[in-house]
Structure formats: C-alpha cells, structure tokens
C-alpha positions as CSV (number, residue, x, y, z in Angstrom):
1,X,24.0,141.8,85.9
2,X,21.8,139.4,88.0
3,X,21.2,136.1,86.8
4,X,17.6,135.3,85.5
5,X,18.0,131.3,85.6
6,X,20.5,129.9,88.6
7,X,21.3,125.9,88.8
8,X,21.3,124.2,91.7
9,X,22.0,120.3,90.9
10,X,22.1,117.3,92.9
11,X,24.8,114.9,93.6
12,X,24.1,112.4,91.1
13,X,23.5,115.0,88.4
14,X,27.1,116.3,88.7
15,X,28.3,112.9,88.6
16,X,26.5,112.4,85.3
17,X,28.2,115.6,84.1
18,X,31.6,115.2,85.1
19,X,31.0,111.1,83.5
20,X,30.2,113.2,80.3
21,X,33.3,115.1,80.5
22,X,35.6,112.4,81.4
23,X,34.9,110.2,79.0
24,X,34.5,112.5,76.1
25,X,32.4,110.1,73.3
26,X,30.0,112.9,73.4
27,X,29.6,116.0,70.6
28,X,32.0,118.6,71.8
29,X,28.8,121.1,72.2
30,X,27.5,119.1,74.4
31,X,30.8,118.5,76.8
32,X,30.8,122.5,76.1
33,X,27.5,122.6,77.5
34,X,27.8,120.3,80.8
35,X,31.1,122.6,81.7
36,X,28.7,125.7,81.3
37,X,26.1,123.6,84.3
38,X,28.9,122.7,86.2
39,X,30.3,126.4,86.4
40,X,27.0,127.4,86.6
41,X,26.3,125.4,89.7
42,X,29.4,126.7,91.5
43,X,27.9,130.3,91.3
44,X,30.1,131.8,88.3
45,X,28.9,134.6,86.0
46,X,27.5,134.2,82.5
47,X,30.6,136.5,81.6
48,X,32.7,133.9,83.6
49,X,31.5,130.7,81.9
50,X,31.9,132.6,78.4
51,X,35.2,133.4,79.2
52,X,36.7,129.9,80.2
53,X,35.2,128.2,77.3
54,X,35.6,130.5,74.3
55,X,31.8,130.9,73.8
56,X,29.3,134.0,73.4
57,X,27.1,134.8,76.9
58,X,24.4,134.2,75.1
59,X,25.2,130.9,74.7
60,X,26.0,130.2,78.4
61,X,22.5,132.2,79.4
62,X,20.7,129.9,77.0
63,X,22.0,126.9,78.4
64,X,21.1,127.9,81.8
65,X,17.4,128.5,80.2
66,X,17.2,125.3,78.7
67,X,18.4,123.5,81.9
68,X,15.9,125.7,84.6
69,X,13.0,124.7,82.1
70,X,13.7,121.4,81.2
71,X,14.5,121.5,77.7
72,X,18.0,119.6,78.1
73,X,18.9,116.5,76.9
74,X,19.3,113.8,79.7
75,X,22.9,113.3,80.5
C-alpha cells in the first residue's frame, strides 16, 4: 500500500522530537506520536510503525495525516 502522506522533517524538527522523547515529561500519547513521526521520517511503513509501538495502523496513518496538513501540536 502506498503512503498517502509522506514525512520529511528538518534537522531542527528531528532534534525537537528527540528531545520530547528523551526528556519523557510529556504524555505517553505524545511520546508515541513523536516516535511514529521519527520512524515515518526514516521511511518505515505504517504497518512497521504500528507493530513497533503496539498501536493500530490507523493511528499511524492519522498521525502522518495530521503532520502533513499542519494540525499537529508544535513541539
């Protein structure tokens, strides 16, 4: 299945997401979404991300979609 929304992050965005994950003071949901986005940036499929983090494939797809259309929270 082709990816409908591709993720292409800048170095600054990657650094911010890694900081969110490393500090660990945010909600678990936010950390999982940050990990999904980073994995998507590496070119992994929705299925691979879902299996890795124990979430549904639709969660990964929605997270990608929100990032692509700009509805994601600022990191």
